[in-house]
C-alpha positions, 0 to 999 in steps of 0.5 A: 158461270155456275160453280163446278163442284167437281173442279173439272173446269179448273183442271181443264183451264190448267191443262189448256194453259199448260198446252198453250205454254208448251206450244208457245215455247216450241214455236219461239225456240224454233230457229228461223229457216235458213231460207228466211235469213239473208246469207252471210255474204249478202249485200247490206239491205241499206245498199239494196234500198239505196239502189232501188231509190236511185232507180226511181222506187220510193217509198219502199213500204215493205221488205221481207226475205223469203225463198233466198231473195228480197221481196220488196213492195215499193212505189214508182211514179205513183204505182205500187210494185212487187219486186224480187231482188238478188241478195248477193248482186242486188240485181232486180230479178222481177218487177210486177205491178201490184194493182 
């Protein structure tokens, strides 16, 4: 690296760091969208997982809440499935083999 007699690279680095800090602060201060959180009256996730296990699913390897429903990846009889579950009733909305 060659010295910069004008100090331009130091200014560029400071501007880059400042821009990164502002962008990070904006990202981390933004609340999650309401559709990405279970509603207040949703069944506890532990109940939903227990119900799926009673139906023969397990292990459950990933759980995410998106678009107003639980999206769950789980195995049954050695096959992996993508499941969609209603957060209020716990009903299985869809089951798709993930091959």
